[in-house]
C-alpha positions, 0 to 999 in steps of 0.5 A, spaced: 888 418 979 881 418 974 878 413 970 872 417 964 868 410 963 862 410 957 856 409 962 853 404 958 859 400 960 858 401 967 851 398 965 846 406 964 841 404 959 844 409 954 846 405 947 843 407 942 837 402 942 836 404 949 840 398 952 848 397 956 853 395 954 856 393 961 861 391 962 864 386 968 872 386 966 871 394 966 867 394 973 872 390 975 878 395 973 874 401 976 874 398 983 877 403 988 878 408 983 874 414 981 869 414 976 866 419 971 860 415 967 861 419 960 855 419 955 858 424 949 851 422 946 847 423 951 850 430 953 849 432 946 841 432 947 840 425 943 834 421 944 836 414 948 834 411 944 836 414 938 837 411 930 845 409 930 849 413 928 857 412 924 862 416 922 862 419 913 868 423 911 867 426 917 862 427 918 857 423 924 850 421 920 845 417 923 842 410 919 837 415 915 843 419 913 842 425 916 847 429 920 848 428 928 854 431 927 852 438 931 850 433 937 856 428 937 861 434 937 858 438 943 856 432 947 864 431 946 866 438 948 861 436 954 864 430 956 870 433 957 868 438 960 865 433 966 873 432 966 876 438 968 880 439 975 880 431 975 886 427 974 884 423 969 889 419 966 886 413 963 879 412 959 876 407 958 870 407 952 865 403 948 869 399 942 868 401 935 862 407 937 863 414 934 864 417 940 868 412 943 871 408 938 879 408 938 883 405 934 877 402 929 870 405 928 865 403 922 866 406 916 859 409 915 856 405 911 852 401 916 854 395 914 858 393 919 864 395 915 870 397 920 876 401 919 881 405 921 879 411 926 877 414 932 870 416 935 869 424 936 870 424 943 875 418 943 880 423 938 878 429 943 881 426 949 887 423 946 889 430 943 889 432 950 894 427 951 888 422 956 890 415 954 885 412 952 883 404 951 877 400 949 873 395 954 876 389 949 883 391 951 881 391 957 877 384 958 884 381 954 888 385 960 892 390 956 890 395 961 892 397 968 889 403 972 
């Protein structure tokens, strides 16, 4: 089995602000597993740092209201390609992200308000039958490889 993991959770500095979301619980979960780090935003050609983005009316826009939807979607497809031919049954992705959020994402107002939904990459993985969880699920102990 292989696990796809948001690269920021593994300590890569690919967050929108150039930082990391390193998560020790995720790193522990990955020990002894084949791990495929993914960052759909970087894979889509967005630099680091970059303006924060959220999904508004089904379109990913940055804080200035400029659509970055094409880059997010291209990055999701690129990361899906990284998984082809690998036995990926689980993805551990960054909560609330417009790429990786699962179940709840920011609502596009940049006010910190959450709404039901999935990020672009998370939705694509779910369409392909891959189980998607967040680092918060891992921290709560609700995930086993």
